[in-house]
N, C-alpha and C positions, 0 to 999 in steps of 0.2 A: 452586343452581349458579353463579351470579352472585357470590355472597356466597362460595363457597369458593375460586373464582378469583382473587377479590381477596385473600382470606386467603392464598392461595399467593403472588401477586405480591407482598403487603406481606413475607412473608418471604423470598423472593428479594433483595429490595431492602436487607431487614435483612442477610442472609448478606453480600451483596457490599459494604455499608457496613463491616460488622464485619471482614470479609476485608481490606478497606483501610486500615483502622486498624491491624491486626495484621503486616500485610505491607508492610514497607518500600519493596521493589522493586516492587511493584504499585503503589503510590502514587506512587513517582517514575515510573514508566512513563506513568501517568494525567498527571501534571504536565506530563511533556514533551511529551506528545500535544497537551494543553491549551495549552500555550503555543505549540506550532507552529501550531495551528489560530487562536489570537488571534491572531498574526503574521499569517498569511495573509489574516485578514479587514481587519485594522485598519493592516498596514504602513504605506500609503500617508500615512496621518495621523500616524505616530511616528518616522519614519525622519528622523535630523537631516540629511542631504543628500540631493538627488536621487541614486537609484542608478544614473541614466544620465549623470549630467554628469562630465566630465572636467575635472581641474585641473593645466595645464600647469605650473605652477610648484609643483606638491605631489607632485611625482613619488617612488614607494616610500620615503615617509615610513613611519618606525616607529611603532609604538601611542603615542599621547600624548595629551594634554588635548583637541586638537581633533579628531582621528581617533582613536578607542579603539583600533580594530584596524589602524590605520594605511591607507595607500593603497596602489593598485598603481601598475604601469608606466605607466599613462595619466591616474594622478590621481583614480581614482574611490575614493570612500570606501568600506573594506571591510565595515566595521559595518553601514552602511546598505544595502549588497547584501546580506549576509548575513541580515539580518533581513527582508528584502524577498524573499529567495528562496525561502521555503514556498509564497509565491504560487504559483509555478512547479511546484515539486517537490512539493508537497503535494497541487495540483492534477492532476498527472500520473500520481500514485500512486492517488491516491482514484478519478479517473474511472477509468482504464484498469483497475484492479481491479473495479469496479462494473461494466462492460461486460461484463469475463468472467464475473462471477458471473452477470448477467442471461442471457447464454448458455450459459455452461457449466453451471449448476444444473439448468436443464431439462431440457437434453441428457443429464446425468447421471443424473437420475431416468428419464427416459425408458429409456436404455438399461439401466438397472438393472433396470426391472420388468420389460419386454417382453423376449422370447426372439425371437430371428429374425435375419434379414439384417441389417435396418437398426440395431438394436442393436448388433449385432456390429460393423457399418461403423462407426459412430460411435468404439466403443472401439478398433478398430485405428487411424480416423485421428488420435486422439489420440495413441496410442503412436507414430505414425511423426512427428507434429510434436515430440515430447517426444525424440526420438532423435537429432535434429540439436543440436549446440553452441548453446544459446540465445543468446549473445552474438553469436556469428558471423551467426546468422540474424538478431537484431534489426538488426545494424549493416548487413548487405546491403538488407533491405529498406528503413532507412530511406534509405540512399544512392540507392535506387533510386526510392523514390516523391519524395523531397526532406526536407530538413531543417527540418520545422517542427513545432511544438508537437503540431498533431492528429495528424501521421503517428507521432510517438513515441508517443503514445497509442494509436492503433490498433495499432500494432506491438506493445507491452507486452499489450494485452490479446488478441490472437491468441495470443501465448505464454502468457499465463495463463490461458487458457479450457482447454487438457486439464487442467490442475490439478484444477478444479473437476469438470471431468465425470469424472474417475478418484474423485475424493473421494466425490462425489455418487453415483456407479455402485457403490462398494463399500457405502456406507451402504444403499442402496436394498436391495441384495442381503440386507443383515442382516435388516432391516425388513419386506419384502414376504411373509416367512412367518411374520411374528408374528401371535398371536391377536387384536389389535385390528384388524389388516386383515382377518383372516378374518370377524371380527365384521361390520366395517363392509361388507364385499362381500356379507354372507348378507343385512343389511338393505335391500340394493337399491342400493348406491352403484356408479356407473359406474365403469370404469378411469379415466377424467379425474378423478372426484370424488376418487378413491382418491389420485390423484398429486397434484392440488392441495390437497386438505383435510387429508389425512393424512400422506403420505411427505415431499411437500416442506416442511411446518410441522415435522414430527419431525426435518428434517437442518438446519435452519436454526443450530442451536446450533454445528455444525462449520464451517458457512461462516463465522459471524460469528468464530470462532477463527482460519480459515485467511484471512480478509480480512485482519484485522491485519498478519499475517507477510506475506502478498502484497504489501501497501502496501508495507512496506519494502522488500522486494524489487525493486518496480517503481521506486522513488528510487532505489535501487543502480544497476538496470540505467540508467536514465535518466541519472545522473550519468556512470556510466560511458561511455555513447555520447558524451556531450557533452565528456569528458575527451577522448575521441580524435577531436574536430571532427566525429562523425556525428549529435549529438542537437540540442539547442538551440543556437541560433546567439549567437555573441559580438555585444554587448554586453549580452546580456539576463542579468539578475541571476539564475543558477542556479549551485548548488554547485559540480556536476561542471565546468561552463564555467570557474568562476571558478579552480578547482584546476589546471585547464589552462593558464589565462593566467598563473597563477604559479609553477608548475613551474620552467620555466626560471630564477627569481630566485633558487631555492634554492643553486644552484652559487655564485653571489655573495655570498651569507649573509641575503640578503632571504626569511626565512622565512614571515613574515605573510600574504602574497597567498595563497597556498594553504594554511596551517595552520589558521585559522580556519573557510572554508568544508569542509574535511575534516574537522574537529571537528563541526561543526552536522550534516553527513551522519551520522557516527559516532552522535553523540546522538539524533538523530532515529530512526534504523533501531534503536537499541537501547530506545527509549521504544516503539516498536511493537512489538518483542517481548517486553517486558515486559507490556504491555497484553493481547497474545496469550497469554501463559501464564497470566496472571490470569484471564482469560476461559473458559481452559480448565478451571479449577478451579471459578469462580462458575458456571458453565453444566452442569456436570456432578453430578447430585445422588449420585450414589456416593459423593462425597469430602465430602460432609458429615456 
């Protein structure tokens, strides 16, 4: 049995590698995400300038040999801030989505497996949360609780959780009547064992696909909140806050303070979407 599992695992890895070799978009997405993770870890050691330091005599310099992306209205180096920002944006996206998975996935499996008032209440609460305009709710919560990175993460985690509740609930509905669940029940597995050993593991592929997409969504939401002044505080190097600072300068022709962080957001979200699309194929045996 262990040899069979290893063989299957080796075949899965080989299929994934072959898919990356033949699908340039999937490889591009993985490359983008890898670069973002690398920058999030090593940015403090590779930035040419302090991302928090202002240069009074270097305000709104266009891209040049010293400042590759130019400087903003207070003289901060945009290139340094753009490559430092994944430490903030990626952390917000990954942590918020991870918390929503840890809360939403078990609730979704529980509400999908059991029938009754409690399971229906979980589903209805998720529906109610998703009924409201997400951005307005996020903006309100952050304004009330305070503009800190921790509160942004908590807010996005709360708004992300119903997505995983509904996703896992529908998946569990489809799985709970399958023959292998009936067989596991017949050999003496308790409900808790069925949930932990069979239903939840068989839903992890779907969770991983949605995880990648939701990290991109969380980054967009965090950037949007920062852009309107309801997210990460200036002068923290965060893409949305940088776009907000540079937006007024577009009127006078200084496009670079907002263009480069906006481009970074777009590329990052694209990369995460491409990775999610690739995982959908790699984790689906019917597509092989």
